[in-house]
mmCIF file of the N, C-alpha and C atoms, coordinates in Angstrom:
data_MODEL
# 
_entry.id   MODEL 
# 
loop_
_atom_site.group_PDB 
_atom_site.id 
_atom_site.type_symbol 
_atom_site.label_atom_id 
_atom_site.label_alt_id 
_atom_site.label_comp_id 
_atom_site.label_asym_id 
_atom_site.label_entity_id 
_atom_site.label_seq_id 
_atom_site.pdbx_PDB_ins_code 
_atom_site.Cartn_x 
_atom_site.Cartn_y 
_atom_site.Cartn_z 
_atom_site.occupancy 
_atom_site.B_iso_or_equiv 
_atom_site.pdbx_formal_charge 
_atom_site.auth_seq_id 
_atom_site.auth_comp_id 
_atom_site.auth_asym_id 
_atom_site.auth_atom_id 
_atom_site.pdbx_PDB_model_num 
ATOM 1   N N  . MET A 1 1  ? 5.770   23.860  11.933  1.00 0.00 ? 1  MET A N  1 
ATOM 2   C CA . MET A 1 1  ? 6.900   22.992  12.177  1.00 0.00 ? 1  MET A CA 1 
ATOM 3   C C  . MET A 1 1  ? 6.391   21.743  12.878  1.00 0.00 ? 1  MET A C  1 
ATOM 4   N N  . SER A 1 2  ? 6.918   20.594  12.481  1.00 0.00 ? 2  SER A N  1 
ATOM 5   C CA . SER A 1 2  ? 6.463   19.359  13.097  1.00 0.00 ? 2  SER A CA 1 
ATOM 6   C C  . SER A 1 2  ? 7.562   18.749  13.966  1.00 0.00 ? 2  SER A C  1 
ATOM 7   N N  . SER A 1 3  ? 7.144   17.975  14.952  1.00 0.00 ? 3  SER A N  1 
ATOM 8   C CA . SER A 1 3  ? 8.093   17.306  15.848  1.00 0.00 ? 3  SER A CA 1 
ATOM 9   C C  . SER A 1 3  ? 8.617   16.012  15.256  1.00 0.00 ? 3  SER A C  1 
ATOM 10  N N  . PHE A 1 4  ? 7.808   15.364  14.402  1.00 0.00 ? 4  PHE A N  1 
ATOM 11  C CA . PHE A 1 4  ? 8.174   14.080  13.825  1.00 0.00 ? 4  PHE A CA 1 
ATOM 12  C C  . PHE A 1 4  ? 7.889   14.084  12.335  1.00 0.00 ? 4  PHE A C  1 
ATOM 13  N N  . LEU A 1 5  ? 8.671   13.307  11.614  1.00 0.00 ? 5  LEU A N  1 
ATOM 14  C CA . LEU A 1 5  ? 8.473   13.097  10.192  1.00 0.00 ? 5  LEU A CA 1 
ATOM 15  C C  . LEU A 1 5  ? 8.718   11.629  9.915   1.00 0.00 ? 5  LEU A C  1 
ATOM 16  N N  . ILE A 1 6  ? 7.809   10.992  9.228   1.00 0.00 ? 6  ILE A N  1 
ATOM 17  C CA . ILE A 1 6  ? 7.991   9.600   8.852   1.00 0.00 ? 6  ILE A CA 1 
ATOM 18  C C  . ILE A 1 6  ? 8.435   9.574   7.401   1.00 0.00 ? 6  ILE A C  1 
ATOM 19  N N  . ASP A 1 7  ? 9.627   9.054   7.176   1.00 0.00 ? 7  ASP A N  1 
ATOM 20  C CA . ASP A 1 7  ? 10.197  8.948   5.837   1.00 0.00 ? 7  ASP A CA 1 
ATOM 21  C C  . ASP A 1 7  ? 9.819   7.594   5.272   1.00 0.00 ? 7  ASP A C  1 
ATOM 22  N N  . GLY A 1 8  ? 8.868   7.571   4.372   1.00 0.00 ? 8  GLY A N  1 
ATOM 23  C CA . GLY A 1 8  ? 8.412   6.330   3.762   1.00 0.00 ? 8  GLY A CA 1 
ATOM 24  C C  . GLY A 1 8  ? 9.082   6.075   2.421   1.00 0.00 ? 8  GLY A C  1 
ATOM 25  N N  . THR A 1 9  ? 10.267  6.621   2.196   1.00 0.00 ? 9  THR A N  1 
ATOM 26  C CA . THR A 1 9  ? 10.929  6.502   0.900   1.00 0.00 ? 9  THR A CA 1 
ATOM 27  C C  . THR A 1 9  ? 11.765  5.245   0.770   1.00 0.00 ? 9  THR A C  1 
ATOM 28  N N  . GLY A 1 10 ? 11.762  4.409   1.787   1.00 0.00 ? 10 GLY A N  1 
ATOM 29  C CA . GLY A 1 10 ? 12.449  3.128   1.668   1.00 0.00 ? 10 GLY A CA 1 
ATOM 30  C C  . GLY A 1 10 ? 13.800  3.088   2.352   1.00 0.00 ? 10 GLY A C  1 
ATOM 31  N N  . ARG A 1 11 ? 14.489  1.996   2.084   1.00 0.00 ? 11 ARG A N  1 
ATOM 32  C CA . ARG A 1 11 ? 15.748  1.685   2.753   1.00 0.00 ? 11 ARG A CA 1 
ATOM 33  C C  . ARG A 1 11 ? 16.826  2.747   2.551   1.00 0.00 ? 11 ARG A C  1 
ATOM 34  N N  . GLN A 1 12 ? 16.785  3.465   1.453   1.00 0.00 ? 12 GLN A N  1 
ATOM 35  C CA . GLN A 1 12 ? 17.816  4.464   1.153   1.00 0.00 ? 12 GLN A CA 1 
ATOM 36  C C  . GLN A 1 12 ? 17.610  5.775   1.915   1.00 0.00 ? 12 GLN A C  1 
ATOM 37  N N  . HIS A 1 13 ? 16.477  5.960   2.573   1.00 0.00 ? 13 HIS A N  1 
ATOM 38  C CA . HIS A 1 13 ? 16.187  7.162   3.365   1.00 0.00 ? 13 HIS A CA 1 
ATOM 39  C C  . HIS A 1 13 ? 16.402  8.434   2.547   1.00 0.00 ? 13 HIS A C  1 
ATOM 40  N N  . TRP A 1 14 ? 15.910  8.443   1.324   1.00 0.00 ? 14 TRP A N  1 
ATOM 41  C CA . TRP A 1 14 ? 16.130  9.563   0.411   1.00 0.00 ? 14 TRP A CA 1 
ATOM 42  C C  . TRP A 1 14 ? 15.693  10.885  1.030   1.00 0.00 ? 14 TRP A C  1 
ATOM 43  N N  . LEU A 1 15 ? 14.487  10.933  1.582   1.00 0.00 ? 15 LEU A N  1 
ATOM 44  C CA . LEU A 1 15 ? 13.965  12.188  2.126   1.00 0.00 ? 15 LEU A CA 1 
ATOM 45  C C  . LEU A 1 15 ? 14.788  12.673  3.320   1.00 0.00 ? 15 LEU A C  1 
ATOM 46  N N  . ALA A 1 16 ? 15.099  11.788  4.239   1.00 0.00 ? 16 ALA A N  1 
ATOM 47  C CA . ALA A 1 16 ? 15.886  12.177  5.412   1.00 0.00 ? 16 ALA A CA 1 
ATOM 48  C C  . ALA A 1 16 ? 17.254  12.716  5.000   1.00 0.00 ? 16 ALA A C  1 
ATOM 49  N N  . LYS A 1 17 ? 17.883  12.075  4.031   1.00 0.00 ? 17 LYS A N  1 
ATOM 50  C CA . LYS A 1 17 ? 19.178  12.559  3.563   1.00 0.00 ? 17 LYS A CA 1 
ATOM 51  C C  . LYS A 1 17 ? 19.055  13.917  2.883   1.00 0.00 ? 17 LYS A C  1 
ATOM 52  N N  . LYS A 1 18 ? 18.026  14.072  2.066   1.00 0.00 ? 18 LYS A N  1 
ATOM 53  C CA . LYS A 1 18 ? 17.808  15.331  1.347   1.00 0.00 ? 18 LYS A CA 1 
ATOM 54  C C  . LYS A 1 18 ? 17.594  16.490  2.314   1.00 0.00 ? 18 LYS A C  1 
ATOM 55  N N  . LEU A 1 19 ? 16.860  16.231  3.399   1.00 0.00 ? 19 LEU A N  1 
ATOM 56  C CA . LEU A 1 19 ? 16.559  17.272  4.392   1.00 0.00 ? 19 LEU A CA 1 
ATOM 57  C C  . LEU A 1 19 ? 17.598  17.319  5.510   1.00 0.00 ? 19 LEU A C  1 
ATOM 58  N N  . GLN A 1 20 ? 18.623  16.471  5.424   1.00 0.00 ? 20 GLN A N  1 
ATOM 59  C CA . GLN A 1 20 ? 19.683  16.390  6.427   1.00 0.00 ? 20 GLN A CA 1 
ATOM 60  C C  . GLN A 1 20 ? 19.117  16.188  7.843   1.00 0.00 ? 20 GLN A C  1 
ATOM 61  N N  . LEU A 1 21 ? 18.218  15.201  7.952   1.00 0.00 ? 21 LEU A N  1 
ATOM 62  C CA . LEU A 1 21 ? 17.567  14.895  9.221   1.00 0.00 ? 21 LEU A CA 1 
ATOM 63  C C  . LEU A 1 21 ? 18.289  13.758  9.926   1.00 0.00 ? 21 LEU A C  1 
ATOM 64  N N  . ILE A 1 22 ? 18.192  13.741  11.232  1.00 0.00 ? 22 ILE A N  1 
ATOM 65  C CA . ILE A 1 22 ? 18.728  12.638  12.016  1.00 0.00 ? 22 ILE A CA 1 
ATOM 66  C C  . ILE A 1 22 ? 17.824  11.431  11.795  1.00 0.00 ? 22 ILE A C  1 
ATOM 67  N N  . GLN A 1 23 ? 18.427  10.285  11.511  1.00 0.00 ? 23 GLN A N  1 
ATOM 68  C CA . GLN A 1 23 ? 17.663  9.077   11.256  1.00 0.00 ? 23 GLN A CA 1 
ATOM 69  C C  . GLN A 1 23 ? 17.653  8.192   12.491  1.00 0.00 ? 23 GLN A C  1 
ATOM 70  N N  . MET A 1 24 ? 16.464  7.759   12.863  1.00 0.00 ? 24 MET A N  1 
ATOM 71  C CA . MET A 1 24 ? 16.320  6.832   13.982  1.00 0.00 ? 24 MET A CA 1 
ATOM 72  C C  . MET A 1 24 ? 16.232  5.418   13.412  1.00 0.00 ? 24 MET A C  1 
ATOM 73  N N  . ASP A 1 25 ? 16.858  4.479   14.070  1.00 0.00 ? 25 ASP A N  1 
ATOM 74  C CA . ASP A 1 25 ? 16.808  3.097   13.624  1.00 0.00 ? 25 ASP A CA 1 
ATOM 75  C C  . ASP A 1 25 ? 15.527  2.433   14.133  1.00 0.00 ? 25 ASP A C  1 
ATOM 76  N N  . THR A 1 26 ? 14.461  2.591   13.392  1.00 0.00 ? 26 THR A N  1 
ATOM 77  C CA . THR A 1 26 ? 13.192  1.935   13.707  1.00 0.00 ? 26 THR A CA 1 
ATOM 78  C C  . THR A 1 26 ? 12.752  1.176   12.468  1.00 0.00 ? 26 THR A C  1 
ATOM 79  N N  . TYR A 1 27 ? 12.246  0.002   12.679  1.00 0.00 ? 27 TYR A N  1 
ATOM 80  C CA . TYR A 1 27 ? 11.857  -0.841  11.567  1.00 0.00 ? 27 TYR A CA 1 
ATOM 81  C C  . TYR A 1 27 ? 10.479  -1.422  11.827  1.00 0.00 ? 27 TYR A C  1 
ATOM 82  N N  . SER A 1 28 ? 9.723   -1.569  10.763  1.00 0.00 ? 28 SER A N  1 
ATOM 83  C CA . SER A 1 28 ? 8.437   -2.250  10.887  1.00 0.00 ? 28 SER A CA 1 
ATOM 84  C C  . SER A 1 28 ? 8.677   -3.742  10.704  1.00 0.00 ? 28 SER A C  1 
ATOM 85  N N  . PRO A 1 29 ? 7.739   -4.547  11.138  1.00 0.00 ? 29 PRO A N  1 
ATOM 86  C CA . PRO A 1 29 ? 7.866   -5.973  10.851  1.00 0.00 ? 29 PRO A CA 1 
ATOM 87  C C  . PRO A 1 29 ? 7.733   -6.197  9.343   1.00 0.00 ? 29 PRO A C  1 
ATOM 88  N N  . GLN A 1 30 ? 8.136   -7.356  8.881   1.00 0.00 ? 30 GLN A N  1 
ATOM 89  C CA . GLN A 1 30 ? 7.999   -7.669  7.462   1.00 0.00 ? 30 GLN A CA 1 
ATOM 90  C C  . GLN A 1 30 ? 6.537   -7.592  7.067   1.00 0.00 ? 30 GLN A C  1 
ATOM 91  N N  . LEU A 1 31 ? 6.258   -6.879  6.002   1.00 0.00 ? 31 LEU A N  1 
ATOM 92  C CA . LEU A 1 31 ? 4.903   -6.766  5.476   1.00 0.00 ? 31 LEU A CA 1 
ATOM 93  C C  . LEU A 1 31 ? 4.875   -7.388  4.091   1.00 0.00 ? 31 LEU A C  1 
ATOM 94  N N  . ILE A 1 32 ? 3.842   -8.159  3.818   1.00 0.00 ? 32 ILE A N  1 
ATOM 95  C CA . ILE A 1 32 ? 3.714   -8.832  2.533   1.00 0.00 ? 32 ILE A CA 1 
ATOM 96  C C  . ILE A 1 32 ? 2.466   -8.323  1.839   1.00 0.00 ? 32 ILE A C  1 
ATOM 97  N N  . ALA A 1 33 ? 2.658   -7.784  0.643   1.00 0.00 ? 33 ALA A N  1 
ATOM 98  C CA . ALA A 1 33 ? 1.529   -7.323  -0.168  1.00 0.00 ? 33 ALA A CA 1 
ATOM 99  C C  . ALA A 1 33 ? 1.313   -8.311  -1.306  1.00 0.00 ? 33 ALA A C  1 
ATOM 100 N N  . ARG A 1 34 ? 0.073   -8.630  -1.556  1.00 0.00 ? 34 ARG A N  1 
ATOM 101 C CA . ARG A 1 34 ? -0.286  -9.491  -2.676  1.00 0.00 ? 34 ARG A CA 1 
ATOM 102 C C  . ARG A 1 34 ? -1.049  -8.634  -3.679  1.00 0.00 ? 34 ARG A C  1 
ATOM 103 N N  . TYR A 1 35 ? -0.931  -8.979  -4.954  1.00 0.00 ? 35 TYR A N  1 
ATOM 104 C CA . TYR A 1 35 ? -1.634  -8.198  -5.966  1.00 0.00 ? 35 TYR A CA 1 
ATOM 105 C C  . TYR A 1 35 ? -2.114  -9.112  -7.085  1.00 0.00 ? 35 TYR A C  1 
ATOM 106 N N  . GLY A 1 36 ? -3.033  -8.587  -7.861  1.00 0.00 ? 36 GLY A N  1 
ATOM 107 C CA . GLY A 1 36 ? -3.537  -9.357  -8.990  1.00 0.00 ? 36 GLY A CA 1 
ATOM 108 C C  . GLY A 1 36 ? -4.330  -8.460  -9.926  1.00 0.00 ? 36 GLY A C  1 
ATOM 109 N N  . TYR A 1 37 ? -4.790  -9.073  -10.994 1.00 0.00 ? 37 TYR A N  1 
ATOM 110 C CA . TYR A 1 37 ? -5.551  -8.364  -12.020 1.00 0.00 ? 37 TYR A CA 1 
ATOM 111 C C  . TYR A 1 37 ? -6.827  -9.129  -12.294 1.00 0.00 ? 37 TYR A C  1 
ATOM 112 N N  . VAL A 1 38 ? -7.880  -8.406  -12.615 1.00 0.00 ? 38 VAL A N  1 
ATOM 113 C CA . VAL A 1 38 ? -9.178  -9.015  -12.873 1.00 0.00 ? 38 VAL A CA 1 
ATOM 114 C C  . VAL A 1 38 ? -9.785  -8.345  -14.104 1.00 0.00 ? 38 VAL A C  1 
ATOM 115 N N  . GLN A 1 39 ? -10.341 -9.155  -15.000 1.00 0.00 ? 39 GLN A N  1 
ATOM 116 C CA . GLN A 1 39 ? -11.070 -8.608  -16.140 1.00 0.00 ? 39 GLN A CA 1 
ATOM 117 C C  . GLN A 1 39 ? -12.554 -8.665  -15.848 1.00 0.00 ? 39 GLN A C  1 
ATOM 118 N N  . GLY A 1 40 ? -13.280 -7.669  -16.323 1.00 0.00 ? 40 GLY A N  1 
ATOM 119 C CA . GLY A 1 40 ? -14.712 -7.625  -16.126 1.00 0.00 ? 40 GLY A CA 1 
ATOM 120 C C  . GLY A 1 40 ? -15.186 -6.192  -16.018 1.00 0.00 ? 40 GLY A C  1 
ATOM 121 N N  . LYS A 1 41 ? -16.287 -6.001  -15.320 1.00 0.00 ? 41 LYS A N  1 
ATOM 122 C CA . LYS A 1 41 ? -16.829 -4.661  -15.121 1.00 0.00 ? 41 LYS A CA 1 
ATOM 123 C C  . LYS A 1 41 ? -17.133 -4.454  -13.645 1.00 0.00 ? 41 LYS A C  1 
ATOM 124 N N  . CYS A 1 42 ? -16.730 -3.317  -13.130 1.00 0.00 ? 42 CYS A N  1 
ATOM 125 C CA . CYS A 1 42 ? -17.037 -2.923  -11.761 1.00 0.00 ? 42 CYS A CA 1 
ATOM 126 C C  . CYS A 1 42 ? -17.274 -1.416  -11.782 1.00 0.00 ? 42 CYS A C  1 
ATOM 127 N N  . HIS A 1 43 ? -18.505 -1.018  -11.939 1.00 0.00 ? 43 HIS A N  1 
ATOM 128 C CA . HIS A 1 43 ? -18.840 0.403   -12.094 1.00 0.00 ? 43 HIS A CA 1 
ATOM 129 C C  . HIS A 1 43 ? -18.434 1.232   -10.881 1.00 0.00 ? 43 HIS A C  1 
ATOM 130 N N  . LEU A 1 44 ? -18.318 0.616   -9.710  1.00 0.00 ? 44 LEU A N  1 
ATOM 131 C CA . LEU A 1 44 ? -17.895 1.354   -8.513  1.00 0.00 ? 44 LEU A CA 1 
ATOM 132 C C  . LEU A 1 44 ? -16.461 1.873   -8.633  1.00 0.00 ? 44 LEU A C  1 
ATOM 133 N N  . LEU A 1 45 ? -15.650 1.220   -9.454  1.00 0.00 ? 45 LEU A N  1 
ATOM 134 C CA . LEU A 1 45 ? -14.242 1.612   -9.598  1.00 0.00 ? 45 LEU A CA 1 
ATOM 135 C C  . LEU A 1 45 ? -13.955 2.355   -10.899 1.00 0.00 ? 45 LEU A C  1 
ATOM 136 N N  . ASP A 1 46 ? -14.972 2.583   -11.716 1.00 0.00 ? 46 ASP A N  1 
ATOM 137 C CA . ASP A 1 46 ? -14.734 3.214   -13.014 1.00 0.00 ? 46 ASP A CA 1 
ATOM 138 C C  . ASP A 1 46 ? -14.222 4.640   -12.912 1.00 0.00 ? 46 ASP A C  1 
ATOM 139 N N  . ASP A 1 47 ? -14.666 5.404   -11.925 1.00 0.00 ? 47 ASP A N  1 
ATOM 140 C CA . ASP A 1 47 ? -14.300 6.821   -11.841 1.00 0.00 ? 47 ASP A CA 1 
ATOM 141 C C  . ASP A 1 47 ? -13.092 7.103   -10.958 1.00 0.00 ? 47 ASP A C  1 
ATOM 142 N N  . GLU A 1 48 ? -12.890 6.281   -9.940  1.00 0.00 ? 48 GLU A N  1 
ATOM 143 C CA . GLU A 1 48 ? -11.765 6.516   -9.042  1.00 0.00 ? 48 GLU A CA 1 
ATOM 144 C C  . GLU A 1 48 ? -11.396 5.241   -8.305  1.00 0.00 ? 48 GLU A C  1 
ATOM 145 N N  . PRO A 1 49 ? -10.124 5.119   -7.909  1.00 0.00 ? 49 PRO A N  1 
ATOM 146 C CA . PRO A 1 49 ? -9.698  3.939   -7.155  1.00 0.00 ? 49 PRO A CA 1 
ATOM 147 C C  . PRO A 1 49 ? -10.344 3.908   -5.769  1.00 0.00 ? 49 PRO A C  1 
ATOM 148 N N  . ALA A 1 50 ? -10.249 2.774   -5.117  1.00 0.00 ? 50 ALA A N  1 
ATOM 149 C CA . ALA A 1 50 ? -10.795 2.639   -3.764  1.00 0.00 ? 50 ALA A CA 1 
ATOM 150 C C  . ALA A 1 50 ? -9.748  1.995   -2.862  1.00 0.00 ? 50 ALA A C  1 
ATOM 151 N N  . ILE A 1 51 ? -9.721  2.447   -1.624  1.00 0.00 ? 51 ILE A N  1 
ATOM 152 C CA . ILE A 1 51 ? -8.890  1.795   -0.617  1.00 0.00 ? 51 ILE A CA 1 
ATOM 153 C C  . ILE A 1 51 ? -9.769  1.522   0.605   1.00 0.00 ? 51 ILE A C  1 
ATOM 154 N N  . VAL A 1 52 ? -9.721  0.298   1.078   1.00 0.00 ? 52 VAL A N  1 
ATOM 155 C CA . VAL A 1 52 ? -10.516 -0.113  2.225   1.00 0.00 ? 52 VAL A CA 1 
ATOM 156 C C  . VAL A 1 52 ? -9.562  -0.692  3.259   1.00 0.00 ? 52 VAL A C  1 
ATOM 157 N N  . ALA A 1 53 ? -9.650  -0.199  4.485   1.00 0.00 ? 53 ALA A N  1 
ATOM 158 C CA . ALA A 1 53 ? -8.763  -0.659  5.553   1.00 0.00 ? 53 ALA A CA 1 
ATOM 159 C C  . ALA A 1 53 ? -9.577  -1.123  6.751   1.00 0.00 ? 53 ALA A C  1 
ATOM 160 N N  . ASP A 1 54 ? -9.024  -2.095  7.464   1.00 0.00 ? 54 ASP A N  1 
ATOM 161 C CA . ASP A 1 54 ? -9.600  -2.538  8.731   1.00 0.00 ? 54 ASP A CA 1 
ATOM 162 C C  . ASP A 1 54 ? -8.457  -3.008  9.620   1.00 0.00 ? 54 ASP A C  1 
ATOM 163 N N  . HIS A 1 55 ? -8.763  -3.643  10.735  1.00 0.00 ? 55 HIS A N  1 
ATOM 164 C CA . HIS A 1 55 ? -7.727  -4.057  11.681  1.00 0.00 ? 55 HIS A CA 1 
ATOM 165 C C  . HIS A 1 55 ? -6.806  -5.146  11.127  1.00 0.00 ? 55 HIS A C  1 
ATOM 166 N N  . GLU A 1 56 ? -7.175  -5.793  10.049  1.00 0.00 ? 56 GLU A N  1 
ATOM 167 C CA . GLU A 1 56 ? -6.355  -6.865  9.474   1.00 0.00 ? 56 GLU A CA 1 
ATOM 168 C C  . GLU A 1 56 ? -5.429  -6.396  8.352   1.00 0.00 ? 56 GLU A C  1 
ATOM 169 N N  . GLY A 1 57 ? -5.686  -5.196  7.781   1.00 0.00 ? 57 GLY A N  1 
ATOM 170 C CA . GLY A 1 57 ? -4.854  -4.707  6.687   1.00 0.00 ? 57 GLY A CA 1 
ATOM 171 C C  . GLY A 1 57 ? -5.628  -3.750  5.805   1.00 0.00 ? 57 GLY A C  1 
ATOM 172 N N  . TRP A 1 58 ? -5.198  -3.628  4.562   1.00 0.00 ? 58 TRP A N  1 
ATOM 173 C CA . TRP A 1 58 ? -5.905  -2.769  3.622   1.00 0.00 ? 58 TRP A CA 1 
ATOM 174 C C  . TRP A 1 58 ? -5.882  -3.381  2.229   1.00 0.00 ? 58 TRP A C  1 
ATOM 175 N N  . THR A 1 59 ? -6.875  -2.985  1.424   1.00 0.00 ? 59 THR A N  1 
ATOM 176 C CA . THR A 1 59 ? -6.979  -3.435  0.037   1.00 0.00 ? 59 THR A CA 1 
ATOM 177 C C  . THR A 1 59 ? -7.228  -2.220  -0.845  1.00 0.00 ? 59 THR A C  1 
ATOM 178 N N  . TRP A 1 60 ? -6.421  -2.096  -1.901  1.00 0.00 ? 60 TRP A N  1 
ATOM 179 C CA . TRP A 1 60 ? -6.551  -1.017  -2.872  1.00 0.00 ? 60 TRP A CA 1 
ATOM 180 C C  . TRP A 1 60 ? -6.973  -1.632  -4.191  1.00 0.00 ? 60 TRP A C  1 
ATOM 181 N N  . THR A 1 61 ? -7.962  -1.044  -4.860  1.00 0.00 ? 61 THR A N  1 
ATOM 182 C CA . THR A 1 61 ? -8.418  -1.517  -6.159  1.00 0.00 ? 61 THR A CA 1 
ATOM 183 C C  . THR A 1 61 ? -8.603  -0.330  -7.093  1.00 0.00 ? 61 THR A C  1 
ATOM 184 N N  . ALA A 1 62 ? -8.336  -0.541  -8.371  1.00 0.00 ? 62 ALA A N  1 
ATOM 185 C CA . ALA A 1 62 ? -8.477  0.545   -9.344  1.00 0.00 ? 62 ALA A CA 1 
ATOM 186 C C  . ALA A 1 62 ? -8.659  -0.014  -10.746 1.00 0.00 ? 62 ALA A C  1 
ATOM 187 N N  . LYS A 1 63 ? -9.368  0.746   -11.569 1.00 0.00 ? 63 LYS A N  1 
ATOM 188 C CA . LYS A 1 63 ? -9.488  0.428   -12.982 1.00 0.00 ? 63 LYS A CA 1 
ATOM 189 C C  . LYS A 1 63 ? -8.203  0.878   -13.661 1.00 0.00 ? 63 LYS A C  1 
ATOM 190 N N  . ILE A 1 64 ? -7.580  -0.025  -14.432 1.00 0.00 ? 64 ILE A N  1 
ATOM 191 C CA . ILE A 1 64 ? -6.320  0.336   -15.084 1.00 0.00 ? 64 ILE A CA 1 
ATOM 192 C C  . ILE A 1 64 ? -6.428  0.321   -16.601 1.00 0.00 ? 64 ILE A C  1 
ATOM 193 N N  . GLY A 1 65 ? -7.578  -0.038  -17.108 1.00 0.00 ? 65 GLY A N  1 
ATOM 194 C CA . GLY A 1 65 ? -7.797  -0.057  -18.556 1.00 0.00 ? 65 GLY A CA 1 
ATOM 195 C C  . GLY A 1 65 ? -9.225  -0.499  -18.828 1.00 0.00 ? 65 GLY A C  1 
ATOM 196 N N  . ALA A 1 66 ? -9.571  -0.575  -20.099 1.00 0.00 ? 66 ALA A N  1 
ATOM 197 C CA . ALA A 1 66 ? -10.926 -0.995  -20.475 1.00 0.00 ? 66 ALA A CA 1 
ATOM 198 C C  . ALA A 1 66 ? -11.183 -2.413  -19.976 1.00 0.00 ? 66 ALA A C  1 
ATOM 199 N N  . GLY A 1 67 ? -12.069 -2.536  -19.003 1.00 0.00 ? 67 GLY A N  1 
ATOM 200 C CA . GLY A 1 67 ? -12.426 -3.848  -18.468 1.00 0.00 ? 67 GLY A CA 1 
ATOM 201 C C  . GLY A 1 67 ? -11.322 -4.527  -17.667 1.00 0.00 ? 67 GLY A C  1 
ATOM 202 N N  . MET A 1 68 ? -10.299 -3.783  -17.228 1.00 0.00 ? 68 MET A N  1 
ATOM 203 C CA . MET A 1 68 ? -9.190  -4.375  -16.473 1.00 0.00 ? 68 MET A CA 1 
ATOM 204 C C  . MET A 1 68 ? -9.020  -3.632  -15.157 1.00 0.00 ? 68 MET A C  1 
ATOM 205 N N  . TYR A 1 69 ? -8.938  -4.397  -14.070 1.00 0.00 ? 69 TYR A N  1 
ATOM 206 C CA . TYR A 1 69 ? -8.806  -3.845  -12.727 1.00 0.00 ? 69 TYR A CA 1 
ATOM 207 C C  . TYR A 1 69 ? -7.618  -4.481  -12.029 1.00 0.00 ? 69 TYR A C  1 
ATOM 208 N N  . GLN A 1 70 ? -6.974  -3.703  -11.169 1.00 0.00 ? 70 GLN A N  1 
ATOM 209 C CA . GLN A 1 70 ? -5.839  -4.198  -10.400 1.00 0.00 ? 70 GLN A CA 1 
ATOM 210 C C  . GLN A 1 70 ? -6.181  -4.077  -8.933  1.00 0.00 ? 70 GLN A C  1 
ATOM 211 N N  . TRP A 1 71 ? -5.739  -5.057  -8.132  1.00 0.00 ? 71 TRP A N  1 
ATOM 212 C CA . TRP A 1 71 ? -5.951  -4.999  -6.683  1.00 0.00 ? 71 TRP A CA 1 
ATOM 213 C C  . TRP A 1 71 ? -4.625  -5.288  -5.981  1.00 0.00 ? 71 TRP A C  1 
ATOM 214 N N  . THR A 1 72 ? -4.471  -4.689  -4.818  1.00 0.00 ? 72 THR A N  1 
ATOM 215 C CA . THR A 1 72 ? -3.332  -4.949  -3.949  1.00 0.00 ? 72 THR A CA 1 
ATOM 216 C C  . THR A 1 72 ? -3.868  -5.094  -2.535  1.00 0.00 ? 72 THR A C  1 
ATOM 217 N N  . HIS A 1 73 ? -3.433  -6.145  -1.839  1.00 0.00 ? 73 HIS A N  1 
ATOM 218 C CA . HIS A 1 73 ? -3.867  -6.352  -0.448  1.00 0.00 ? 73 HIS A CA 1 
ATOM 219 C C  . HIS A 1 73 ? -2.635  -6.491  0.437   1.00 0.00 ? 73 HIS A C  1 
ATOM 220 N N  . LEU A 1 74 ? -2.608  -5.733  1.518   1.00 0.00 ? 74 LEU A N  1 
ATOM 221 C CA . LEU A 1 74 ? -1.542  -5.847  2.506   1.00 0.00 ? 74 LEU A CA 1 
ATOM 222 C C  . LEU A 1 74 ? -2.160  -6.313  3.810   1.00 0.00 ? 74 LEU A C  1 
ATOM 223 N N  . SER A 1 75 ? -1.651  -7.421  4.321   1.00 0.00 ? 75 SER A N  1 
ATOM 224 C CA . SER A 1 75 ? -2.138  -7.987  5.572   1.00 0.00 ? 75 SER A CA 1 
ATOM 225 C C  . SER A 1 75 ? -1.155  -7.635  6.677   1.00 0.00 ? 75 SER A C  1 
ATOM 226 N N  . PHE A 1 76 ? -1.647  -7.096  7.779   1.00 0.00 ? 76 PHE A N  1 
ATOM 227 C CA . PHE A 1 76 ? -0.778  -6.709  8.885   1.00 0.00 ? 76 PHE A CA 1 
ATOM 228 C C  . PHE A 1 76 ? -0.190  -7.907  9.625   1.00 0.00 ? 76 PHE A C  1 
ATOM 229 N N  . ASP A 1 77 ? -0.835  -9.038  9.557   1.00 0.00 ? 77 ASP A N  1 
ATOM 230 C CA . ASP A 1 77 ? -0.371  -10.192 10.335  1.00 0.00 ? 77 ASP A CA 1 
ATOM 231 C C  . ASP A 1 77 ? 0.286   -11.271 9.481   1.00 0.00 ? 77 ASP A C  1 
ATOM 232 N N  . ASN A 1 78 ? 0.502   -11.030 8.199   1.00 0.00 ? 78 ASN A N  1 
ATOM 233 C CA . ASN A 1 78 ? 1.150   -11.964 7.289   1.00 0.00 ? 78 ASN A CA 1 
ATOM 234 C C  . ASN A 1 78 ? 0.456   -13.324 7.202   1.00 0.00 ? 78 ASN A C  1 
ATOM 235 N N  . VAL A 1 79 ? -0.816  -13.379 7.526   1.00 0.00 ? 79 VAL A N  1 
ATOM 236 C CA . VAL A 1 79 ? -1.567  -14.611 7.408   1.00 0.00 ? 79 VAL A CA 1 
ATOM 237 C C  . VAL A 1 79 ? -1.962  -14.770 5.950   1.00 0.00 ? 79 VAL A C  1 
ATOM 238 N N  . PRO A 1 80 ? -1.691  -15.915 5.330   1.00 0.00 ? 80 PRO A N  1 
ATOM 239 C CA . PRO A 1 80 ? -2.061  -16.108 3.926   1.00 0.00 ? 80 PRO A CA 1 
ATOM 240 C C  . PRO A 1 80 ? -3.550  -15.900 3.718   1.00 0.00 ? 80 PRO A C  1 
ATOM 241 N N  . LEU A 1 81 ? -3.899  -15.265 2.594   1.00 0.00 ? 81 LEU A N  1 
ATOM 242 C CA . LEU A 1 81 ? -5.294  -15.026 2.263   1.00 0.00 ? 81 LEU A CA 1 
ATOM 243 C C  . LEU A 1 81 ? -5.920  -16.281 1.675   1.00 0.00 ? 81 LEU A C  1 
ATOM 244 N N  . GLU A 1 82 ? -7.153  -16.523 2.010   1.00 0.00 ? 82 GLU A N  1 
ATOM 245 C CA . GLU A 1 82 ? -7.875  -17.621 1.395   1.00 0.00 ? 82 GLU A CA 1 
ATOM 246 C C  . GLU A 1 82 ? -8.221  -17.200 -0.033  1.00 0.00 ? 82 GLU A C  1 
ATOM 247 N N  . ASN A 1 83 ? -8.067  -18.099 -0.963  1.00 0.00 ? 83 ASN A N  1 
ATOM 248 C CA . ASN A 1 83 ? -8.370  -17.831 -2.374  1.00 0.00 ? 83 ASN A CA 1 
ATOM 249 C C  . ASN A 1 83 ? -7.580  -16.647 -2.908  1.00 0.00 ? 83 ASN A C  1 
ATOM 250 N N  . GLY A 1 84 ? -6.411  -16.301 -2.348  1.00 0.00 ? 84 GLY A N  1 
ATOM 251 C CA . GLY A 1 84 ? -5.697  -15.121 -2.802  1.00 0.00 ? 84 GLY A CA 1 
ATOM 252 C C  . GLY A 1 84 ? -4.318  -15.339 -3.213  1.00 0.00 ? 84 GLY A C  1 
# 
């Protein structure tokens, strides 16, 4: 049994409603995710996606087709990315 549960299902609180849990009014600051697609070859991502996180945010990358890769970057401080 756990003392806390974080419902990451969004504004509708689907999980909390389904489990009939008390909902606390807590909100994160606005988070902005940027994404894009790249054609080429990256053998490091051919077998499995990658997620890299640090104190500034996280970046997820994955192969989504032959020679096609998708990336998503979330910045914790909403600072615009250079070249992004």
